[in-house]
MARNUMI-391804 format. One line per 4 residues: number of its first residue (from 1); their letters; for each residue x, y, z of C-alpha. Coordinates in steps of 0.05 Angstrom, whole numbers, plus 5000, padded with zeros to 4 digits. Layout:
BEGIN
NUM = a = X:Y:Z; ...
# end
This chain:
BEGIN
1 = mnni = 5000:5000:5000; 5059:5047:5015; 5084:5037:4944; 5017:5057:4915
5 = nnii = 5015:5119:4959; 5086:5137:4938; 5067:5131:4864; 5005:5174:4874
9 = sael = 5046:5226:4911; 5097:5227:4856; 5043:5235:4803; 5012:5293:4841
13 = ykqk = 5080:5326:4848; 5093:5320:4773; 5024:5347:4759; 5036:5409:4801
17 = rtrs = 5097:5426:4760; 5060:5424:4693; 5024:5482:4659; 4959:5444:4661
21 = akii = 4959:5451:4737; 4944:5526:4726; 4901:5520:4664; 4854:5464:4686
25 = plli = 4825:5501:4747; 4810:5561:4702; 4776:5516:4652; 4735:5483:4707
29 = vlis = 4710:5552:4730; 4697:5575:4658; 4658:5512:4638; 4618:5512:4703
33 = viif = 4598:5585:4693; 4579:5574:4620; 4536:5513:4637; 4502:5550:4695
37 = lgvs = 4488:5612:4653; 4463:5570:4595; 4415:5529:4638; 4391:5592:4674
41 = aate = 4378:5628:4608; 4340:5568:4580; 4298:5565:4644; 4282:5639:4651
45 = nlsf = 4280:5666:4580; 4250:5605:4545; 4203:5586:4602; 4235:5518:4605
49 = gits = 4234:5484:4672; 4227:5513:4742; 4267:5572:4767; 4291:5541:4831
53 = gfyi = 4360:5526:4858; 4347:5452:4859; 4323:5449:4787; 4379:5493:4760
57 = sass = 4431:5452:4798; 4401:5386:4772; 4399:5410:4700; 4470:5437:4705
61 = lgwi = 4493:5372:4736; 4470:5333:4675; 4514:5375:4630; 4573:5372:4679
65 = ikav = 4570:5296:4681; 4573:5292:4605; 4634:5338:4604; 4669:5302:4661
69 = sfva = 4657:5234:4628; 4691:5259:4565; 4748:5288:4607; 4755:5222:4645
73 = iiit = 4766:5184:4581; 4819:5232:4555; 4857:5237:4621; 4857:5162:4632
77 = cfqi = 4882:5147:4562; 4937:5198:4569; 4956:5172:4638; 4964:5101:4613
81 = snef = 4982:5102:4539; 5029:5161:4543; 5073:5122:4592; 5085:5070:4538
85 = smgt = 5091:5118:4479; 5142:5162:4515; 5179:5104:4546; 5173:5132:4617
89 = vkaa = 5142:5067:4640; 5211:5035:4636; 5238:5079:4691; 5177:5064:4734
93 = wvqp = 5183:4989:4726; 5257:4984:4743; 5238:5007:4813; 5222:4955:4867
97 = isrs = 5148:4957:4854; 5102:4908:4819; 5066:4925:4754; 4999:4912:4788
101 = kwya = 5013:4965:4841; 5037:5014:4789; 4973:5003:4749; 4928:5008:4811
105 = akil = 4962:5073:4830; 4951:5102:4761; 4877:5086:4764; 4869:5115:4834
109 = htcm = 4908:5178:4814; 4864:5188:4753; 4801:5177:4795; 4825:5231:4843
113 = ivwg = 4832:5280:4785; 4764:5263:4754; 4728:5264:4821; 4762:5330:4838
117 = vllt = 4738:5361:4773; 4667:5335:4783; 4660:5358:4855; 4692:5426:4842
121 = svil = 4644:5439:4784; 4584:5418:4825; 4604:5462:4884; 4613:5521:4837
125 = vllm = 4544:5510:4807; 4513:5504:4876; 4545:5569:4899; 4520:5606:4837
129 = afir = 4451:5575:4846; 4451:5595:4920; 4468:5667:4902; 4416:5673:4846
133 = ydfn = 4360:5626:4867; 4327:5597:4929; 4333:5525:4951; 4261:5518:4972
137 = plve = 4217:5455:4979; 4176:5437:4918; 4105:5459:4930; 4046:5460:4882
141 = neyl = 3978:5489:4901; 4000:5490:4974; 4014:5416:4969; 4084:5393:4989
145 = ihse = 4112:5349:4934; 4184:5343:4959; 4213:5373:5022; 4278:5412:5022
149 = idlw = 4313:5357:5063; 4290:5303:5014; 4315:5344:4954; 4384:5354:4987
153 = mkmg = 4389:5280:5006; 4372:5257:4935; 4423:5306:4908; 4475:5274:4953
157 = ltll = 4454:5205:4929; 4458:5228:4857; 4529:5253:4868; 4551:5189:4902
161 = ltiw = 4523:5146:4846; 4556:5191:4794; 4623:5187:4829; 4617:5111:4828
165 = vtgv = 4602:5108:4754; 4657:5157:4735; 4706:5112:4773; 4682:5053:4731
169 = ivaa = 4693:5094:4668; 4765:5107:4689; 4777:5033:4702; 4746:5012:4636
173 = saal = 4784:5065:4597; 4849:5045:4631; 4840:4972:4612; 4828:4990:4539
177 = slff = 4887:5038:4539; 4935:4981:4555; 4924:4953:4485; 4953:5016:4453
181 = nsag = 5020:5052:4458; 4990:5117:4432; 4943:5162:4471; 4909:5184:4407
185 = ssis = 4893:5113:4387; 4866:5094:4455; 4823:5157:4460; 4794:5144:4391
189 = vvia = 4776:5072:4407; 4746:5087:4476; 4704:5145:4448; 4681:5101:4390
193 = lsll = 4659:5047:4438; 4623:5099:4480; 4585:5124:4419; 4568:5052:4401
197 = mmil = 4538:5042:4470; 4496:5105:4462; 4471:5080:4394; 4453:5012:4424
201 = eifr = 4409:5048:4476; 4356:5056:4422; 4342:4982:4425; 4289:4969:4478
205 = gaer = 4316:4929:4536; 4389:4936:4516; 4399:5002:4553; 4395:4968:4621
209 = flls = 4459:4930:4607; 4500:4988:4578; 4548:5029:4620; 4531:5092:4581
213 = tyis = 4460:5089:4609; 4483:5098:4681; 4529:5157:4668; 4472:5207:4669
217 = lpae = 4413:5165:4695; 4418:5188:4768; 4421:5261:4746; 4363:5252:4698
221 = qygl = 4321:5221:4754; 4339:5278:4801; 4320:5329:4747; 4252:5297:4742
225 = mtrg = 4245:5299:4817; 4260:5374:4821; 4204:5386:4770; 4154:5345:4809
229 = vplp = 4146:5295:4752; 4128:5223:4770; 4192:5182:4771; 4198:5123:4722
233 = isws = 4232:5080:4775; 4242:5084:4850; 4306:5111:4879; 4321:5043:4911
237 = elsy = 4315:5008:4843; 4357:5062:4809; 4411:5055:4862; 4410:4979:4856
241 = ltlg = 4418:4983:4780; 4470:5038:4781; 4512:5001:4832; 4502:4931:4803
245 = ipaa = 4510:4937:4727; 4572:4982:4729; 4601:4935:4781; 4603:4881:4728
249 = ylav = 4639:4928:4681; 4688:4946:4737; 4703:4872:4752; 4715:4855:4679
253 = slvi = 4758:4918:4669; 4802:4903:4730; 4811:4830:4711; 4831:4848:4639
257 = gfyv = 4873:4907:4662; 4914:4870:4714; 4925:4811:4667; 4947:4853:4608
261 = ikvk = 4994:4896:4651; 5029:4832:4674; 5041:4804:4605; 5050:4868:4566
265 = eiks = 5117:4875:4531; 5155:4940:4530; 5181:4956:4461; 5247:4992:4458
# end
């Protein structure tokens, strides 16, 4: 475990010394502001949705998740494939550390980056929503549909489920990246497979078994909840599916990833 912590610390140290360490936070703020302003404008000017802090946050979260999922694929592919294309993996593997621990550390480090981007964006949106809107309970004709506590709790559940799925995306992308020595090739293949999953969602019944379905499903359900619309499935069923199906993808990804990393040859 100490070896994994040392690798993660080294990766974080290298990251701080790069230009991206200064650019990425600015991009996160810029993208979060653009998403928030776009959703707010659509809600207010086009009479689309409900002008409440919960609804604006839920709608913004849907867009943030799509952006973060794309970022997760790119970062993961660069983190893994670039090590082989640049030959830096040779220096890492001559150290007294197993390939499996090196691979596990790379996945955990990437998850930390992706989760940091996700949570930072959500916090920024919540702050902007708090300044501009009210986080009030959902009431219609003096009838309480959803209490403020219930809306906050479901938002927390949505974030937890989203964090879980983005972690699975990182693990799956990492496993696929091991088959390529070029970040560009691995990114192209992973994105192509993601698009294929989205296309397969049009077939009735198939969407339940696709990882792409669960990337935004919790946020979509929460968005419906903030509008007072009847939910298609219960939160318990949604949680069960979002935890269970991606878990199968995670298991397969880890098995493939740890096997490939052990047998992979390093070309000089």
